[in-house]
Each structure stands twice: as C-alpha cells, then as structure tokens.
Phi, psi and omega in degrees: 000323178294334179287322179294324177289331184276355176282120181292143189241005181254157180217136177278171189312299189292330170294322178296315183294321173301313185288328182282321174305311183292325179295319186289320179301309189296308186298318177290323177288325181284328173291324176293302180307313173296333171292310185292320181288324180289325172298321180293316177255014167059047176226110178293321180302327175295317181301317178299317184289320183294319185290328175288336173280343176283326178295313183293315180308307187303311181302307180296337178275319193258336186281311181292145181276083180288168183301330184295345184258353175242037179279335193238063189294161174279141180263109184270155178284143180300159174290140174285156173284129176297355183264354183303323183272008175238149182272179177295332175294347190087352176275150179284140168290151178145185183286138169274144181257000000 
C-alpha cells in the first residue's frame, strides 16, 4: 500500500500543455497513416485498428504523470496566518453595522 501512496499523481500546467500537444500529434499521425494504409489495401477495419493503436499509445504516453510532465512545479505562496484579522481584544476588524 505504501508503494501506491508513493506514486506522484500531479502534473504541472506546462506538462499538461505538453501532454495535450503530444496526444494530438500522435492521434493525428496515426489517423493519417491509418487512412492511407486502409485506402491502399481497401480495408476500413485496418484504418480503425491503426487509429485505435494510436489512441492506446497516446493514452500510455500522456495519461500517467511521467517525470517529463512534472519539470516545472508551481511555487505556492506561504499560507497566511489566520490571526491577522483579529485585534488584541479578540474582536474582528471590519466595518461596524
């Protein structure tokens, strides 16, 4: 169970853009090759199989959060102290009604 918890599950914004671009390229390339190959041998099923292989390959490359998609993590600001909105009396600052 510790092994499953140690697997990172996040991807940074630039990694998401890279994964989306890569998946579009792979699916388009496999679709074009499948269409040409299916036309040459006159088998539409071959076109569908090649396109399906492209979907599977794109999914294996882009869905898991590989380290190449986690190169530029976000630098979060430190959390604010929750006591900033209170005075010494314990009353909250703000407009009186």
